[in-house]
C-alpha positions in Angstrom: 84.6 102.4 126.4 86.5 101.0 123.0 86.8 103.5 119.7 87.1 100.0 117.7 84.5 97.5 117.9 85.1 94.0 115.5 82.0 92.1 115.0 80.8 89.4 113.3 77.6 87.1 113.3 78.7 83.4 113.8 76.6 80.4 112.6 76.5 79.1 116.0 78.3 80.5 119.3 80.7 77.4 119.5 82.3 79.0 116.6 84.7 81.4 117.9 85.9 83.8 114.8 89.4 83.2 114.4 89.7 86.3 112.0 88.4 88.7 114.2 90.9 87.3 116.4 93.8 88.1 114.1 92.5 91.6 113.5 92.8 92.2 116.6 96.0 90.9 117.4 97.6 93.0 114.8 96.3 96.2 115.7 99.5 96.9 118.3 98.8 100.1 119.7 95.6 100.0 119.1 94.3 96.9 120.6 93.5 98.1 124.0 91.4 100.1 122.4 89.3 97.6 120.8 87.2 95.1 121.9 85.6 91.8 120.2 82.0 91.3 119.8 80.5 87.9 118.7 76.9 87.0 117.6 74.9 84.2 116.1 73.0 85.0 112.8 69.9 83.6 114.5 69.7 86.9 116.3 67.5 89.9 115.4 69.7 92.3 113.2 68.4 95.0 115.6 69.4 93.1 118.7 72.7 92.9 117.1 73.3 96.6 116.2 71.9 97.7 119.5 74.9 95.6 121.6 77.7 97.2 119.1 76.1 100.9 119.6 76.2 100.3 123.2 79.9 99.7 123.4 80.2 102.7 121.9 82.7 102.4 118.9 83.8 105.4 116.4 84.8 102.4 114.2 83.1 98.9 113.6 85.2 96.3 111.8 82.4 93.7 110.6 83.4 90.0 109.4 81.1 89.2 106.3 81.3 85.4 105.4 78.8 83.4 103.2 76.6 82.2 105.9 76.1 86.0 107.6 75.9 88.0 104.6 72.3 88.7 105.0 72.0 89.4 108.2 75.1 91.5 108.3 73.2 93.3 105.0 70.4 94.3 108.0 72.8 94.9 110.6 74.9 97.7 108.9 71.2 98.8 107.7 70.8 99.2 111.3 73.5 100.8 112.4 73.6 103.5 109.4 70.2 104.5 110.0 70.7 104.9 113.9 74.5 106.1 113.8 75.4 107.6 110.5 78.6 108.9 112.3 79.9 105.3 113.2 82.4 104.4 110.4 81.7 100.9 109.1 84.4 99.0 107.8 83.5 95.7 106.0 86.3 92.8 105.6 85.8 88.7 104.5 85.9 86.3 101.8 82.2 87.6 100.7 83.4 91.2 100.5 86.8 90.7 98.8 85.2 90.0 95.4 82.5 91.6 93.3 82.9 94.8 95.8 80.9 97.5 93.8 77.8 95.0 92.6 76.8 94.1 96.8 74.3 96.6 98.7 76.3 95.7 102.0 79.4 97.5 100.6 77.7 100.7 99.2 76.3 101.2 102.8 79.9 100.6 104.3 82.2 103.5 104.6 85.4 101.0 103.7 85.9 97.9 102.7 89.0 95.8 102.9 89.1 93.1 100.5 92.0 90.9 100.8 94.0 89.9 103.7 93.4 92.5 106.2 95.6 91.8 109.6 97.3 94.6 108.9 95.5 96.6 106.2 92.5 97.3 109.0 94.9 98.4 111.5 96.5 100.8 108.7 92.8 101.6 108.0 92.0 102.6 111.8 95.5 104.5 112.3 93.7 106.8 109.5 90.1 107.1 110.2 90.8 108.1 113.8 93.5 110.6 113.0 90.7 112.6 111.0 92.8 111.5 108.0 91.2 113.0 104.7 90.9 111.5 101.5 90.7 107.5 102.8 90.1 105.2 100.0 86.6 103.9 100.5 87.7 100.4 98.9 91.1 99.0 99.9 93.1 96.0 98.4 95.1 95.0 101.4 98.8 93.7 100.0 99.5 90.1 101.0 101.1 89.2 104.5 103.4 86.8 105.2 103.6 85.2 108.3 106.5 86.5 109.8 104.8 90.0 109.5 102.3 88.9 111.7 101.5 88.6 115.6 99.6 85.2 115.7 96.0 85.6 117.7 96.1 82.7 120.1 96.3 84.9 123.2 93.1 86.6 122.1 91.0 83.3 122.9 89.3 84.1 126.6 89.0 81.2 129.2 85.5 80.9 127.9 86.4 80.3 124.7 89.1 77.9 125.9 86.5 75.5 128.0 83.5 75.9 125.7 84.2 76.6 122.2 86.0 75.7 118.5 89.5 76.8 118.9 90.5 77.6 114.9 94.3 77.5 113.9 96.2 78.1 111.3 99.3 76.7 109.9 99.3 77.4 106.5 97.1 80.3 104.2 96.6 80.1 100.7 95.5 77.4 98.3 97.1 75.8 95.3 94.3 74.8 93.2 92.3 77.0 91.2 88.7 75.3 91.3 86.2 77.5 89.9 83.6 76.9 92.7 85.6 77.8 95.3 86.8 81.4 96.6 90.2 79.7 98.1 91.5 79.4 94.6 92.3 83.2 94.3 94.3 82.8 97.8 97.8 82.3 96.1 100.3 81.7 96.7 100.2 79.2 99.9 102.2 80.8 103.0 103.4 78.5 105.7 103.8 79.4 109.4 107.5 79.1 110.8 106.9 75.5 112.2 108.6 75.8 115.9 106.8 79.3 117.1 103.4 77.7 115.6 104.0 74.8 117.7 105.0 76.7 120.8 101.3 78.6 120.1 99.6 75.2 119.8 101.6 74.1 123.0 100.1 77.0 125.0 96.6 76.3 124.3 97.1 72.7 125.5 98.7 74.0 128.1 95.5 76.4 128.9 93.2 73.4 128.3 92.5 73.4 124.7 90.9 69.9 123.6 89.3 70.7 120.3 91.5 72.3 117.6 89.8 73.1 114.2 93.3 73.5 111.4 91.5 76.1 108.8 94.4 75.2 106.3 93.1 75.1 102.8 94.9 72.0 102.3 96.8 70.7 105.2 98.8 68.0 104.1 100.2 69.8 101.1 103.5 70.1 102.1 104.4 66.4 103.7 107.3 67.0 106.3 105.3 70.1 107.9 102.1 67.4 107.9 104.1 64.7 109.4 105.4 67.0 112.3 102.0 68.7 113.1 100.7 65.1 113.4 103.6 63.7 115.3 103.4 66.9 117.8 99.5 66.0 118.6 100.2 62.5 118.8 103.1 62.5 121.2 100.5 64.8 123.2 97.4 62.9 122.8 95.0 62.2 125.8 91.5 61.5 126.2 89.0 64.1 124.4 91.6 65.7 122.5 90.3 66.0 118.6 92.1 67.5 116.1 90.4 68.3 112.7 92.1 68.9 109.3 91.3 69.3 105.8 93.0 67.0 103.6 93.2 65.5 99.9 93.4 62.4 99.6 96.1 61.4 96.8 98.6 63.5 99.0 98.6 60.7 101.9 102.5 58.6 101.1 103.2 56.4 103.9 105.1 59.3 105.8 101.5 60.3 106.8 99.9 57.2 106.8 101.7 55.9 109.9 102.0 59.3 111.3 97.7 58.8 110.9 97.7 55.2 112.4 100.1 55.4 115.4 97.1 57.1 117.5 96.9 60.5 116.7 93.1 60.3 117.1 92.0 62.8 114.7 89.3 63.4 112.3 90.2 64.3 109.0 87.5 66.0 106.7 88.8 64.9 102.6 87.2 67.7 100.5 88.8 66.7 97.2 
């Protein structure tokens, strides 16, 4: 039975959690002692908690986002009422800010603020070793792509066949929109292109046809964006769907040409 359960409540089943897969991919020697459990926000919190506890974990890592914060609070309440000895670790954008004011954080044993790819693994090692004095709130050092194991192998064959597959070629956002938590994710960091495209090829080879980029601003770097568009255009086949978020004031001729050349993509222009 896994000692570490990584769980979250997705808006719908079709949305495979990218964050959980990033965490599991970077657990290193603890990966085989972990498992992923994904739920939907429509499920009863008691049923979610029962399924988590049935796995017999010592640590439960729960991803908290704006769409699942309410149900997640109810799940944590049930977990702590039934198994107060289980270590609850929270992470995600919704608990990375105003942490002390949130009831869900008060119930948890630990909260990892920021990008927890590496910090969560370190916390698990300390908890499993029984190390005393582990801080309740940890601020994760900002990781760079070169430090991270990519999460794409964590997508199962069922994910590939039936769910949206999320990918990222960059992290962070250069804008400072007051309404958006992404405004706090600086600096922008980019994945090394050759290894990233190699991962995209592996996903294509496995049968992935629906890619959704989580980059805050896909076309921030024109050369990198054009190379990725070219990659997918050259491999386009019926049924391939690639989703990016763009800013419309950064569409120079290079990108427009790539876009119009038959990539068959869908763009969400958020700004």
